[in-house]
C-alpha atoms as an extended CHARMM CRD file, in Angstrom:
* protein
*
       221  EXT
         1         1  ILE       CA             39.6050000000        2.5420000000      -20.5590000000  PROA      1               0.0000000000
         2         2  VAL       CA             38.7780000000       -0.8500000000      -19.0490000000  PROA      2               0.0000000000
         3         3  GLU       CA             37.6840000000       -3.5410000000      -21.5020000000  PROA      3               0.0000000000
         4         4  ILE       CA             36.1700000000       -6.8750000000      -20.4950000000  PROA      4               0.0000000000
         5         5  GLY       CA             35.8930000000       -9.7200000000      -22.9690000000  PROA      5               0.0000000000
         6         6  GLY       CA             35.2030000000       -7.4600000000      -25.9200000000  PROA      6               0.0000000000
         7         7  PHE       CA             31.6090000000       -6.7660000000      -24.7980000000  PROA      7               0.0000000000
         8         8  SER       CA             32.1490000000       -4.0630000000      -22.1570000000  PROA      8               0.0000000000
         9         9  ARG       CA             34.2940000000       -0.9680000000      -22.5500000000  PROA      9               0.0000000000
        10        10  GLU       CA             34.0730000000        1.9610000000      -20.1250000000  PROA      10              0.0000000000
        11        11  LEU       CA             36.0440000000        4.6980000000      -18.4910000000  PROA      11              0.0000000000
        12        12  CYS       CA             37.3430000000        3.8670000000      -15.0430000000  PROA      12              0.0000000000
        13        13  GLY       CA             38.7120000000        6.1060000000      -12.3260000000  PROA      13              0.0000000000
        14        14  GLY       CA             41.6260000000        3.7030000000      -11.9520000000  PROA      14              0.0000000000
        15        15  THR       CA             42.1830000000       -0.0290000000      -11.8590000000  PROA      15              0.0000000000
        16        16  HSD       CA             43.0670000000       -1.2400000000       -8.3800000000  PROA      16              0.0000000000
        17        17  LEU       CA             43.8350000000       -4.9450000000       -8.8200000000  PROA      17              0.0000000000
        18        18  ASN       CA             46.6810000000       -6.8890000000      -10.2850000000  PROA      18              0.0000000000
        19        19  ASN       CA             44.4540000000       -9.9200000000      -10.8170000000  PROA      19              0.0000000000
        20        20  SER       CA             40.6550000000      -10.3800000000      -10.8090000000  PROA      20              0.0000000000
        21        21  ALA       CA             41.1070000000      -13.1340000000       -8.2190000000  PROA      21              0.0000000000
        22        22  ASN       CA             41.9530000000      -10.3760000000       -5.7400000000  PROA      22              0.0000000000
        23        23  VAL       CA             38.2670000000       -9.3720000000       -5.8370000000  PROA      23              0.0000000000
        24        24  GLY       CA             37.2370000000      -12.4230000000       -3.8610000000  PROA      24              0.0000000000
        25        25  ILE       CA             33.5000000000      -12.7930000000       -3.3780000000  PROA      25              0.0000000000
        26        26  PHE       CA             31.3440000000      -10.5300000000       -5.5570000000  PROA      26              0.0000000000
        27        27  LYS       CA             27.8680000000       -9.7200000000       -4.1640000000  PROA      27              0.0000000000
        28        28  ILE       CA             25.4160000000       -7.8110000000       -6.3770000000  PROA      28              0.0000000000
        29        29  ILE       CA             23.2410000000       -5.4690000000       -4.2750000000  PROA      29              0.0000000000
        30        30  SER       CA             21.2920000000       -3.6560000000       -7.0150000000  PROA      30              0.0000000000
        31        31  GLU       CA             20.7550000000       -3.6100000000      -10.7630000000  PROA      31              0.0000000000
        32        32  GLY       CA             18.7630000000       -1.1940000000      -12.8840000000  PROA      32              0.0000000000
        33        33  SER       CA             18.4830000000        1.0770000000      -15.8810000000  PROA      33              0.0000000000
        34        34  ILE       CA             20.2070000000        4.4780000000      -15.7830000000  PROA      34              0.0000000000
        35        35  SER       CA             19.4770000000        5.4890000000      -19.3920000000  PROA      35              0.0000000000
        36        36  LYS       CA             18.2890000000        3.9540000000      -22.6550000000  PROA      36              0.0000000000
        37        37  GLY       CA             20.3490000000        0.8590000000      -23.3810000000  PROA      37              0.0000000000
        38        38  VAL       CA             22.5180000000        1.3060000000      -20.2870000000  PROA      38              0.0000000000
        39        39  ARG       CA             22.1730000000       -0.6190000000      -17.0500000000  PROA      39              0.0000000000
        40        40  ARG       CA             24.1310000000       -0.2980000000      -13.8230000000  PROA      40              0.0000000000
        41        41  ILE       CA             25.1170000000       -3.0530000000      -11.4220000000  PROA      41              0.0000000000
        42        42  GLU       CA             26.1700000000       -2.1080000000       -7.9050000000  PROA      42              0.0000000000
        43        43  ALA       CA             28.0460000000       -4.6810000000       -5.8570000000  PROA      43              0.0000000000
        44        44  LEU       CA             30.2200000000       -5.2800000000       -2.8420000000  PROA      44              0.0000000000
        45        45  THR       CA             33.3720000000       -7.3360000000       -2.8850000000  PROA      45              0.0000000000
        46        46  GLY       CA             35.7370000000       -9.0110000000       -0.4610000000  PROA      46              0.0000000000
        47        47  GLU       CA             35.3160000000       -8.2490000000        3.2500000000  PROA      47              0.0000000000
        48        48  LYS       CA             32.3820000000       -5.8300000000        2.7430000000  PROA      48              0.0000000000
        49        49  ALA       CA             30.5110000000       -8.4800000000        0.7960000000  PROA      49              0.0000000000
        50        50  TRP       CA             31.0510000000      -11.0480000000        3.5720000000  PROA      50              0.0000000000
        51        51  GLU       CA             29.8160000000       -8.5160000000        6.1490000000  PROA      51              0.0000000000
        52        52  LEU       CA             26.6110000000       -7.9750000000        4.1650000000  PROA      52              0.0000000000
        53        53  ILE       CA             26.0180000000      -11.7120000000        3.7660000000  PROA      53              0.0000000000
        54        54  SER       CA             26.5260000000      -12.1550000000        7.5060000000  PROA      54              0.0000000000
        55        55  ARG       CA             23.9920000000       -9.4260000000        8.3070000000  PROA      55              0.0000000000
        56        56  GLN       CA             21.4840000000      -10.8780000000        5.8370000000  PROA      56              0.0000000000
        57        57  ASP       CA             21.8840000000      -14.2760000000        7.4850000000  PROA      57              0.0000000000
        58        58  GLU       CA             21.1000000000      -12.7250000000       10.8730000000  PROA      58              0.0000000000
        59        59  TRP       CA             18.0410000000      -10.9780000000        9.4490000000  PROA      59              0.0000000000
        60        60  LEU       CA             16.8630000000      -14.2730000000        7.9640000000  PROA      60              0.0000000000
        61        61  LYS       CA             17.2560000000      -16.0470000000       11.3280000000  PROA      61              0.0000000000
        62        62  LYS       CA             15.3210000000      -13.3010000000       13.1220000000  PROA      62              0.0000000000
        63        63  ALA       CA             12.5210000000      -13.4030000000       10.5570000000  PROA      63              0.0000000000
        64        64  SER       CA             12.3370000000      -17.1990000000       10.8530000000  PROA      64              0.0000000000
        65        65  GLY       CA             12.1040000000      -16.8830000000       14.6290000000  PROA      65              0.0000000000
        66        66  ILE       CA              9.3710000000      -14.2360000000       14.4950000000  PROA      66              0.0000000000
        67        67  LEU       CA              7.2820000000      -16.2190000000       11.9910000000  PROA      67              0.0000000000
        68        68  LYS       CA              8.1790000000      -19.5740000000       13.5760000000  PROA      68              0.0000000000
        69        69  SER       CA              9.0990000000      -21.1690000000       10.2730000000  PROA      69              0.0000000000
        70        70  ALA       CA             12.1400000000      -22.5090000000        8.4500000000  PROA      70              0.0000000000
        71        71  PRO       CA             13.9660000000      -20.0280000000        6.1840000000  PROA      71              0.0000000000
        72        72  GLU       CA             12.8950000000      -21.8240000000        3.0230000000  PROA      72              0.0000000000
        73        73  GLN       CA              9.2310000000      -21.4630000000        4.0820000000  PROA      73              0.0000000000
        74        74  LEU       CA              9.3980000000      -17.7030000000        4.6520000000  PROA      74              0.0000000000
        75        75  PRO       CA              8.1920000000      -16.6280000000        1.1600000000  PROA      75              0.0000000000
        76        76  ARG       CA              5.0720000000      -18.7890000000        1.4840000000  PROA      76              0.0000000000
        77        77  ILE       CA              4.3710000000      -17.7300000000        5.0880000000  PROA      77              0.0000000000
        78        78  ILE       CA              4.8170000000      -14.0340000000        4.2950000000  PROA      78              0.0000000000
        79        79  ASP       CA              2.5710000000      -14.3000000000        1.2370000000  PROA      79              0.0000000000
        80        80  GLU       CA             -0.1470000000      -16.0440000000        3.2580000000  PROA      80              0.0000000000
        81        81  ASN       CA              0.0550000000      -13.4410000000        6.0300000000  PROA      81              0.0000000000
        82        82  LEU       CA             -0.1390000000      -10.5460000000        3.5770000000  PROA      82              0.0000000000
        83        83  ASN       CA             -3.2170000000      -12.0790000000        1.9530000000  PROA      83              0.0000000000
        84        84  ARG       CA             -4.7920000000      -12.5830000000        5.3750000000  PROA      84              0.0000000000
        85        85  ILE       CA             -4.0690000000       -8.9710000000        6.3500000000  PROA      85              0.0000000000
        86        86  ALA       CA             -5.6010000000       -7.7390000000        3.0800000000  PROA      86              0.0000000000
        87        87  GLU       CA             -8.7790000000       -9.7350000000        3.7410000000  PROA      87              0.0000000000
        88        88  LEU       CA             -9.0180000000       -8.4370000000        7.3070000000  PROA      88              0.0000000000
        89        89  GLU       CA             -8.5590000000       -4.8510000000        6.0920000000  PROA      89              0.0000000000
        90        90  LYS       CA            -11.4300000000       -5.3480000000        3.6430000000  PROA      90              0.0000000000
        91        91  LYS       CA            -13.6670000000       -6.6250000000        6.4550000000  PROA      91              0.0000000000
        92        92  ILE       CA            -12.6880000000       -3.7050000000        8.7040000000  PROA      92              0.0000000000
        93        93  ASN       CA            -13.4900000000       -1.2150000000        5.9450000000  PROA      93              0.0000000000
        94        94  CYS       CA            -16.8780000000       -2.8520000000        5.4030000000  PROA      94              0.0000000000
        95        95  LEU       CA            -17.6050000000       -2.5400000000        9.1280000000  PROA      95              0.0000000000
        96        96  LYS       CA            -16.5990000000        1.1300000000        9.0350000000  PROA      96              0.0000000000
        97        97  ILE       CA            -19.0230000000        1.7420000000        6.1680000000  PROA      97              0.0000000000
        98        98  GLU       CA            -21.8350000000       -0.0670000000        8.0100000000  PROA      98              0.0000000000
        99        99  LYS       CA            -21.0660000000        1.8940000000       11.1720000000  PROA      99              0.0000000000
       100       100  SER       CA            -21.3310000000        5.1450000000        9.2520000000  PROA      100             0.0000000000
       101       101  GLU       CA            -24.8350000000        4.2990000000        8.0110000000  PROA      101             0.0000000000
       102       102  SER       CA            -26.6860000000        5.3480000000       11.1740000000  PROA      102             0.0000000000
       103       103  GLU       CA            -24.5060000000        8.4530000000       11.4660000000  PROA      103             0.0000000000
       104       104  ASN       CA            -25.1970000000        9.3210000000        7.8510000000  PROA      104             0.0000000000
       105       105  ASP       CA            -28.9610000000        9.2460000000        8.3480000000  PROA      105             0.0000000000
       106       106  LYS       CA            -28.6410000000       11.7050000000       11.2130000000  PROA      106             0.0000000000
       107       107  THR       CA            -26.2820000000       13.8810000000        9.1690000000  PROA      107             0.0000000000
       108       108  ILE       CA            -28.8230000000       14.0360000000        6.3360000000  PROA      108             0.0000000000
       109       109  GLU       CA            -31.6290000000       14.9560000000        8.7550000000  PROA      109             0.0000000000
       110       110  THR       CA            -29.6820000000       17.7950000000       10.3700000000  PROA      110             0.0000000000
       111       111  ALA       CA            -27.9220000000       19.0880000000        7.2430000000  PROA      111             0.0000000000
       112       112  GLU       CA            -28.3630000000       22.6810000000        6.1160000000  PROA      112             0.0000000000
       113       113  ARG       CA            -30.5820000000       22.8700000000        3.0310000000  PROA      113             0.0000000000
       114       114  ILE       CA            -30.7790000000       25.3810000000        0.2210000000  PROA      114             0.0000000000
       115       115  ALA       CA            -33.7870000000       25.0230000000       -2.0700000000  PROA      115             0.0000000000
       116       116  GLY       CA            -34.2050000000       21.4790000000       -0.7810000000  PROA      116             0.0000000000
       117       117  THR       CA            -30.5980000000       20.4040000000       -1.4190000000  PROA      117             0.0000000000
       118       118  PRO       CA            -28.6900000000       19.2450000000        1.6720000000  PROA      118             0.0000000000
       119       119  ILE       CA            -25.1480000000       20.5610000000        2.1230000000  PROA      119             0.0000000000
       120       120  ILE       CA            -23.3670000000       17.6760000000        3.8040000000  PROA      120             0.0000000000
       121       121  THR       CA            -19.9610000000       18.0800000000        5.4320000000  PROA      121             0.0000000000
       122       122  LYS       CA            -18.5410000000       15.4830000000        7.7740000000  PROA      122             0.0000000000
       123       123  LYS       CA            -15.2440000000       14.2220000000        9.1890000000  PROA      123             0.0000000000
       124       124  TYR       CA            -14.5980000000       10.4590000000        9.3470000000  PROA      124             0.0000000000
       125       125  PRO       CA            -11.4680000000       10.1130000000       11.5150000000  PROA      125             0.0000000000
       126       126  ASP       CA            -11.7250000000        6.2930000000       11.6200000000  PROA      126             0.0000000000
       127       127  ILE       CA            -11.5250000000        5.9490000000        7.8450000000  PROA      127             0.0000000000
       128       128  GLU       CA             -7.9520000000        5.7390000000        6.5670000000  PROA      128             0.0000000000
       129       129  ASP       CA             -8.2420000000        5.2510000000        2.8090000000  PROA      129             0.0000000000
       130       130  ASN       CA             -9.8260000000        7.0540000000       -0.1040000000  PROA      130             0.0000000000
       131       131  ILE       CA            -11.6830000000        3.9790000000       -1.4140000000  PROA      131             0.0000000000
       132       132  THR       CA            -13.6560000000        3.5590000000        1.8100000000  PROA      132             0.0000000000
       133       133  LEU       CA            -14.3380000000        7.2960000000        1.9760000000  PROA      133             0.0000000000
       134       134  ARG       CA            -15.7400000000        7.1920000000       -1.5520000000  PROA      134             0.0000000000
       135       135  ALA       CA            -17.9190000000        4.2300000000       -0.5680000000  PROA      135             0.0000000000
       136       136  VAL       CA            -19.4060000000        6.3270000000        2.2480000000  PROA      136             0.0000000000
       137       137  VAL       CA            -20.1170000000        9.1270000000       -0.2420000000  PROA      137             0.0000000000
       138       138  ASP       CA            -21.8340000000        6.6030000000       -2.5320000000  PROA      138             0.0000000000
       139       139  ARG       CA            -24.1350000000        5.6550000000        0.3530000000  PROA      139             0.0000000000
       140       140  TYR       CA            -25.1410000000        9.3100000000        0.7110000000  PROA      140             0.0000000000
       141       141  LYS       CA            -25.7110000000        9.6240000000       -3.0260000000  PROA      141             0.0000000000
       142       142  SER       CA            -27.9510000000        6.5480000000       -3.0850000000  PROA      142             0.0000000000
       143       143  LYS       CA            -30.2820000000        8.1960000000       -0.5570000000  PROA      143             0.0000000000
       144       144  LEU       CA            -30.4590000000       11.6940000000       -2.0340000000  PROA      144             0.0000000000
       145       145  PRO       CA            -31.7660000000       12.9760000000       -5.3900000000  PROA      145             0.0000000000
       146       146  SER       CA            -29.9220000000       16.2700000000       -4.9130000000  PROA      146             0.0000000000
       147       147  TYR       CA            -26.7930000000       16.8460000000       -2.8440000000  PROA      147             0.0000000000
       148       148  ALA       CA            -23.5930000000       18.7760000000       -2.2170000000  PROA      148             0.0000000000
       149       149  ILE       CA            -21.1820000000       16.6230000000       -0.2150000000  PROA      149             0.0000000000
       150       150  CYS       CA            -17.7140000000       17.1800000000        1.2070000000  PROA      150             0.0000000000
       151       151  VAL       CA            -16.1710000000       14.5890000000        3.5470000000  PROA      151             0.0000000000
       152       152  THR       CA            -12.7130000000       13.9650000000        4.9780000000  PROA      152             0.0000000000
       153       153  SER       CA            -10.8820000000       10.9350000000        6.3820000000  PROA      153             0.0000000000
       154       154  GLY       CA             -8.4700000000       10.4570000000        9.2570000000  PROA      154             0.0000000000
       155       155  THR       CA             -5.5850000000       10.5350000000        6.7790000000  PROA      155             0.0000000000
       156       156  LEU       CA             -6.7580000000       13.8680000000        5.3290000000  PROA      156             0.0000000000
       157       157  SER       CA             -8.2660000000       12.4340000000        2.1690000000  PROA      157             0.0000000000
       158       158  LEU       CA            -10.9380000000       14.7260000000        0.7770000000  PROA      158             0.0000000000
       159       159  VAL       CA            -13.9280000000       13.8810000000       -1.4400000000  PROA      159             0.0000000000
       160       160  VAL       CA            -16.3960000000       16.3300000000       -2.9790000000  PROA      160             0.0000000000
       161       161  ALA       CA            -19.5500000000       15.1430000000       -4.7590000000  PROA      161             0.0000000000
       162       162  LEU       CA            -22.2980000000       17.1600000000       -6.4730000000  PROA      162             0.0000000000
       163       163  SER       CA            -25.5440000000       15.9220000000       -8.0050000000  PROA      163             0.0000000000
       164       164  ASP       CA            -26.2350000000       16.6780000000      -11.6670000000  PROA      164             0.0000000000
       165       165  ASP       CA            -28.7970000000       19.3640000000      -10.8780000000  PROA      165             0.0000000000
       166       166  ILE       CA            -26.2310000000       21.2400000000       -8.7550000000  PROA      166             0.0000000000
       167       167  VAL       CA            -23.6270000000       20.9670000000      -11.5150000000  PROA      167             0.0000000000
       168       168  ALA       CA            -26.2250000000       22.3480000000      -13.9430000000  PROA      168             0.0000000000
       169       169  LYS       CA            -26.4170000000       25.4480000000      -11.7270000000  PROA      169             0.0000000000
       170       170  GLY       CA            -22.7460000000       26.1800000000      -12.3000000000  PROA      170             0.0000000000
       171       171  LEU       CA            -20.9080000000       24.3780000000       -9.4980000000  PROA      171             0.0000000000
       172       172  ASP       CA            -17.9320000000       22.1500000000      -10.2960000000  PROA      172             0.0000000000
       173       173  ALA       CA            -16.5060000000       19.6350000000       -7.8050000000  PROA      173             0.0000000000
       174       174  SER       CA            -13.0550000000       19.7760000000       -9.4190000000  PROA      174             0.0000000000
       175       175  LYS       CA            -12.8620000000       23.5540000000       -9.1270000000  PROA      175             0.0000000000
       176       176  ILE       CA            -14.1740000000       23.4580000000       -5.5730000000  PROA      176             0.0000000000
       177       177  ILE       CA            -11.6200000000       20.9270000000       -4.3530000000  PROA      177             0.0000000000
       178       178  LYS       CA             -8.8030000000       22.9570000000       -5.9000000000  PROA      178             0.0000000000
       179       179  GLU       CA            -10.0640000000       25.9920000000       -3.9830000000  PROA      179             0.0000000000
       180       180  ILE       CA            -10.5580000000       24.3760000000       -0.5740000000  PROA      180             0.0000000000
       181       181  SER       CA             -7.7040000000       21.8110000000       -0.4090000000  PROA      181             0.0000000000
       182       182  PRO       CA             -4.9670000000       24.4430000000        0.1520000000  PROA      182             0.0000000000
       183       183  LYS       CA             -6.4920000000       25.0090000000        3.5920000000  PROA      183             0.0000000000
       184       184  ILE       CA             -5.1020000000       21.5860000000        4.5500000000  PROA      184             0.0000000000
       185       185  LYS       CA             -1.9220000000       22.2350000000        2.5460000000  PROA      185             0.0000000000
       186       186  GLY       CA             -3.0510000000       19.9020000000       -0.1770000000  PROA      186             0.0000000000
       187       187  SER       CA             -4.3810000000       19.6520000000       -3.7010000000  PROA      187             0.0000000000
       188       188  GLY       CA             -6.9290000000       17.7170000000       -5.7020000000  PROA      188             0.0000000000
       189       189  GLY       CA             -8.8460000000       17.3200000000       -8.9200000000  PROA      189             0.0000000000
       190       190  GLY       CA            -11.4600000000       15.3090000000      -10.7380000000  PROA      190             0.0000000000
       191       191  LYS       CA            -14.6880000000       15.8890000000      -12.6560000000  PROA      191             0.0000000000
       192       192  ALA       CA            -17.6010000000       18.2940000000      -12.2520000000  PROA      192             0.0000000000
       193       193  GLN       CA            -19.6750000000       15.7240000000      -10.3550000000  PROA      193             0.0000000000
       194       194  SER       CA            -16.9040000000       14.1760000000       -8.2500000000  PROA      194             0.0000000000
       195       195  ALA       CA            -13.4120000000       15.1260000000       -7.1660000000  PROA      195             0.0000000000
       196       196  SER       CA            -10.8840000000       13.9960000000       -4.6020000000  PROA      196             0.0000000000
       197       197  GLY       CA             -7.7050000000       15.2200000000       -3.0160000000  PROA      197             0.0000000000
       198       198  GLY       CA             -5.7640000000       15.3230000000        0.1970000000  PROA      198             0.0000000000
       199       199  GLY       CA             -3.4730000000       17.3560000000        2.3800000000  PROA      199             0.0000000000
       200       200  THR       CA             -1.0500000000       17.3190000000        5.2830000000  PROA      200             0.0000000000
       201       201  ASP       CA             -2.3840000000       19.9020000000        7.7470000000  PROA      201             0.0000000000
       202       202  ALA       CA             -5.1790000000       18.5790000000        9.9630000000  PROA      202             0.0000000000
       203       203  SER       CA             -5.6050000000       21.9740000000       11.6320000000  PROA      203             0.0000000000
       204       204  GLY       CA             -7.2490000000       23.2680000000        8.4540000000  PROA      204             0.0000000000
       205       205  ILE       CA             -9.9950000000       20.6320000000        8.1830000000  PROA      205             0.0000000000
       206       206  ASP       CA            -12.7660000000       22.7560000000        9.7250000000  PROA      206             0.0000000000
       207       207  ALA       CA            -11.8290000000       25.7550000000        7.5880000000  PROA      207             0.0000000000
       208       208  CYS       CA            -11.8380000000       23.4970000000        4.5410000000  PROA      208             0.0000000000
       209       209  LEU       CA            -15.3660000000       22.2350000000        5.2430000000  PROA      209             0.0000000000
       210       210  ASP       CA            -16.6090000000       25.7410000000        6.0870000000  PROA      210             0.0000000000
       211       211  GLN       CA            -15.2280000000       27.0470000000        2.8080000000  PROA      211             0.0000000000
       212       212  PHE       CA            -17.0660000000       24.2850000000        0.9510000000  PROA      212             0.0000000000
       213       213  LYS       CA            -20.3440000000       25.3340000000        2.5690000000  PROA      213             0.0000000000
       214       214  LYS       CA            -19.7370000000       28.9750000000        1.6990000000  PROA      214             0.0000000000
       215       215  ILE       CA            -19.0230000000       28.2030000000       -1.9480000000  PROA      215             0.0000000000
       216       216  VAL       CA            -22.2090000000       26.1340000000       -2.2600000000  PROA      216             0.0000000000
       217       217  ARG       CA            -24.3260000000       28.7460000000       -0.4400000000  PROA      217             0.0000000000
       218       218  ASP       CA            -23.0360000000       31.6200000000       -2.5430000000  PROA      218             0.0000000000
       219       219  ASN       CA            -23.7180000000       29.7790000000       -5.7910000000  PROA      219             0.0000000000
       220       220  LEU       CA            -27.1350000000       28.3470000000       -4.9570000000  PROA      220             0.0000000000
       221       221  LYS       CA            -28.7520000000       31.4290000000       -3.4350000000  PROA      221             0.0000000000
């Protein structure tokens, strides 16, 4: 048992030093909880610690060179760049939604209809996040009193939306997405009116959308 200062006592596989001064430099590399009331510190000492510090210094110099700033300014520069990137991504997503508007109108016009309800299925390969995909679905919903919608993104996100009158006829978006998402090796869930999911197999996208149409047809006829 190794005891330190009366506040730490633990089993050790063997003590390897005659004096704590032999440790040399002590560089903590991680710290975290491993169980209730117990935390673990991982560290390097001696030559290995110096090697890590040397590598970190090189990384810092490279980062300073790339961002053309002094090391002490890196946190501020990185934070500003991340904020700028986030704003640009928002603008790009807005443009993608606006671009989809004209396509959406055509999709509505050409959509298969059952008892006046359009069955809308569409792939949006340029959309890369679920939030933007849902925004596109909201645009459809704002134009239609009755609808059955299933759309996918370039990252294989999947959104299903059903109007209240379709839900009243027995269809459930959550059940549908659980049935069709395995075709893209995925899963999903949600509520009767709206559900979302995703997968990993792009080769199953068409089969996924076709299955959605079949489910809606079979239940609305």
